[in-house]
N, C-alpha and C positions, 0 to 999 in steps of 0.2 A: 357742647348740645345734641348733634349729632349723633355720638354716641353715645352717648346715657340712651335717646330712644331704640337706635339699635339692639343695646344693651334690653330696655325693658318690653322691643317689642320682644328675641329673644326668651327673654324667661319666659315673657306669657303663653309661647307655647312651646313651649319647655314642660310650661303649668298644664297646658290642655292637652302632652301626650303622656303625661305620665298618673295625670286623676283625673281625665277623663277617654274610661279604655270606651274599645267597642263595643258593643251588643253579642258583641261571640261570648260564650260560656268555651271556658279551660273543663281540658278534657278530665271527667275522674278517674281514679284507679280503674275501674267501676267497665268506666266508659271506654279505659284504653286495651280491655280482657275484652270484649265484644269482636269480633269476628264479621263484619259488617255483611259475608258470603253467605254463613253459614247461619244454624237454624235453630230458634233456643225454644227452652220451654219460658213459659212467662204464666207463675202460678200470681194473678189476685188475689185481695182479700176479700173476694165473695163463693171467695175456692171457686171460681171457675179458672182455668186451663192450655191454653190457646200457645200454639207455637210461626213459630216463624222468624226470621233473618230480620231484626233488631237499630233500629239509629236510635241515640242518643238519648242512649241510657244515660242517667249523671241531668239530665237536662225536665225539666219541673212537665215534660205531655212527648217523651218515648213514642217515637213511632214503631209497628206492627204489621214489616210490607209478608205478601204468602203465607197468610191465616189460615193454620188450618184448627181445629177439634174437635174431643173427640162426642162424638153420637152415642150414649149407648140405647141400646130396644130392649123388651123384657116378651119375652113368647109368655102370650098369659094362658097357655095351655101350659108346662111345662115349666114356665117360671123362669127358666133357664135366659141370663145375661147375659145378649151382643155385642160390645165394641166395633164399632166403624171408625173414620179414619173422613170428616167431611172438611170438603176446601171451601172456605167464604170464599163469599162475592155471588152465590148461588141465591142469595133473597132480596128481597125484591130489592131491595134498595140500591146491591149489585158494589156492598160495600169494596172497593182496593183496597186498602192500610188501615189498620188500629191505630189509632191516635186515643195514647190512655195516659188519665195522669200519673205521675207517677208512684204516687205518691197510697193508692191501686197496689200496688206491685210489691209484693209483697217475699218472689224470690226469682231469680232472674236464675235455670240450667243452660249446658249445653247440651243439646240431642248426639249420644254417641255413633259416629259413625256409625254399623255393626246390627242397631236395639231397632228394637221394629213401625219406631217412628219414622225413620228416616232411612227404613225399607216403603214404606207409605207410601208415605214421601213421592221417592221416587220413581211408585211407581202410577200413580198418578201422575210425572206427567207424561208416559210416556203419552 
């Protein structure tokens, strides 16, 4: 009788182990390609582009930190457009990260180490 109870308990533990997995999302191939120390361009389906360090790609709500975006200004006299890279966080609510709905992401690309964006990010940290 004791052996039957032990076997039943072991089978119950095995069932729990096999069928009740912890709530840890599996790393997707896309997430495995993301280096948390590098900057990425993230295009959203509203055509907004943000640059930052990306975590949790493949989860329902990836997080972007150290976020930058491009602000365009038009000279009213000459109609010339100038672009400026702006670091998020100066807004009234002082955000320190962006939590993005994964369904809003169109694509993610790495920021090249010799790109203008990379250069401007480095200058902003000085």
